[in-house]
C-alpha positions in Angstrom: 1.4 10.7 7.8 -0.7 11.7 10.8 -3.9 12.8 10.4 -5.0 16.0 11.6 -7.4 16.3 14.5 -9.0 19.7 16.1 -8.3 18.5 19.3 -5.0 18.8 21.0 -3.2 15.7 21.7 -2.1 14.9 25.5 1.2 15.4 26.5 3.1 12.2 27.9 2.5 13.6 31.7 -1.1 13.8 30.9 -1.2 10.1 29.5 1.2 8.9 32.6 -1.5 10.8 34.9 -4.3 8.8 33.2 -2.3 5.5 33.4 -1.7 6.3 37.4 -5.6 7.2 37.7 -6.7 3.9 36.1 -4.3 1.7 38.0 -6.2 3.4 40.9 -9.5 2.0 39.4 -10.9 5.4 37.6 -12.9 4.1 34.8 -13.0 7.4 33.2 -9.3 7.4 32.8 -9.3 3.7 31.1 -11.9 5.5 28.7 -9.5 8.5 27.7 -6.8 6.0 27.2 -9.1 3.9 25.0 -10.0 6.9 23.3 -6.4 8.2 22.6 -5.2 4.8 21.8 -7.8 2.8 19.9 -7.4 3.9 16.5 -3.8 4.0 16.4 -3.9 0.4 17.9 -6.6 -0.8 15.1 -4.1 0.6 12.6 -1.0 -1.1 13.7 -2.7 -4.5 14.5 -4.0 -4.2 10.9 -0.7 -3.6 9.4 0.7 -6.1 11.2 -1.6 -9.1 10.2 -3.6 -7.4 7.0 -6.7 -9.2 8.0 -9.4 -6.9 9.4 -11.1 -9.2 11.9 -7.9 -10.4 13.3 -7.1 -6.9 14.0 -10.0 -6.0 15.5 -10.1 -9.2 17.5 -6.4 -8.5 18.4 -7.1 -5.0 19.7 -10.2 -5.9 21.8 -8.1 -9.1 23.3 -5.5 -6.9 24.4 -7.5 -4.0 25.5 -9.4 -6.3 27.9 -6.0 -7.9 29.0 -4.4 -4.4 29.7 -7.4 -3.4 31.8 -6.9 -6.7 33.6 -3.2 -6.5 34.1 -2.7 -2.6 34.1 -2.0 -2.3 37.6 1.2 -4.6 36.8 2.8 -1.9 34.8 5.4 -0.6 36.8 6.3 2.4 34.8 3.2 4.5 33.5 5.5 6.1 30.9 5.7 2.5 28.9 2.3 2.4 28.5 2.0 2.9 24.7 4.5 0.6 24.0 3.2 -1.9 26.5 -0.1 -1.7 24.8 1.5 -2.0 21.3 3.7 -5.1 22.6 0.4 -6.6 23.9 -1.2 -6.1 20.5 1.7 -7.3 18.7 1.9 -10.7 20.8 -1.7 -11.3 20.6 -1.7 -11.1 16.6 1.4 -13.5 17.0 -1.0 -15.9 18.7 -4.0 -15.3 16.6 -2.0 -15.7 13.1 -0.6 -19.2 14.6 -3.9 -20.4 15.7 -5.4 -19.1 11.8 -2.4 -20.7 10.3 -3.1 -24.2 12.1 -7.0 -24.0 11.1 -5.8 -23.1 7.5 -3.5 -25.9 7.2 -6.6 -28.2 8.6 -8.8 -26.7 6.0 -6.2 -27.1 3.3 -5.6 -30.8 4.4 -9.3 -31.3 4.3 -9.8 -29.7 0.8 -6.8 -32.1 -0.2 -8.5 -34.6 0.8 -11.8 -34.3 -1.0 -10.0 -32.7 -4.3 -11.6 -29.1 -3.9 -9.3 -26.0 -3.6 -10.5 -22.6 -3.5 -8.8 -19.3 -4.7 -8.5 -16.4 -2.5 -7.9 -12.7 -3.6 -7.7 -9.4 -2.1 -8.7 -5.8 -3.0 -7.5 -2.6 -2.1 -9.5 0.2 -2.6 -6.8 2.5 -2.4 -5.1 4.4 -5.5 -1.8 6.4 -6.8 1.2 7.1 -5.3 -0.4 6.3 -1.6 -1.0 2.8 -3.1 2.5 2.2 -4.4 4.1 3.7 -1.0 2.0 1.1 1.1 2.7 -1.7 -1.5 6.4 -0.8 -1.2 5.9 -0.8 2.9 3.9 -4.1 3.1 6.7 -5.7 0.9 9.3 -4.9 3.8 10.2 -7.4 6.2 8.1 -8.0 9.2 10.7 -6.0 11.5 11.5 -3.3 8.9 7.7 -2.8 8.3 6.5 -2.1 12.2 9.9 0.1 12.7 8.8 2.2 9.8 4.9 2.3 10.9 5.5 3.0 14.4 8.1 5.4 13.7 6.4 7.7 10.9 2.6 6.8 11.2 2.3 6.6 15.3 5.6 8.7 16.3 6.8 6.7 18.4 10.6 7.5 19.9 13.6 5.0 18.7 13.1 3.7 22.4 9.3 3.1 22.7 9.7 1.3 19.3 12.5 -1.0 21.1 10.4 -1.9 24.0 7.6 -2.3 21.8 9.3 -4.6 19.7 11.2 -6.3 22.4 14.8 -5.3 20.8 17.6 -2.8 21.4 17.7 1.0 20.5 20.4 -0.1 17.7 18.1 -2.8 16.0 15.7 0.0 15.7 17.8 2.1 14.0 19.2 -0.4 12.0 15.8 -1.3 11.0 14.9 1.7 10.0 17.8 2.6 7.9 17.6 -0.6 6.0 13.7 0.2 5.2 14.5 3.9 3.9 17.1 2.0 1.9 14.7 -0.4 0.4 11.9 2.2 0.0 14.3 4.3 -2.0 15.0 1.6 -4.3 11.6 0.1 -4.7 10.2 3.9 -5.2 12.8 4.8 -7.5 11.9 1.8 -9.8 8.2 2.9 -9.8 
């Protein structure tokens, strides 16, 4: 699922070096980290909230927070998981805020007798669409594990760090997700 790129991906050791340089104040190292992870982070955020504006806001807020808190990161090898966890937490915050605003809006509409219907569009087609529908139908924890494992090629350990769960929980979530996806795809 990973897109092909003509440039070679940096090694984990190279990323750790960039983190250490960024912690020392090297702005070029921060730019390299941003360049390396920004697109993947945006895809992950969009998968989590399925709202492009919220995903972009969460990523921007998380990058800003990470830049300010980077010196507090004790283990440079945990940077990727730390970064993705920050986005996940920011999405949760933004979703709560959005839900509260939506509840207020619904309340106002109910009081005024107005209601609106919202629809969503998806410009993807075919089997790819079916697969993403099946993935999006998974429970959130399973969906996150599938995305991080297959799309972002996170290790079980990195997923556990990102989601704040044990390695065993990640393995169980992936197993359940695979079972759900097999059943769903076989029904199509």
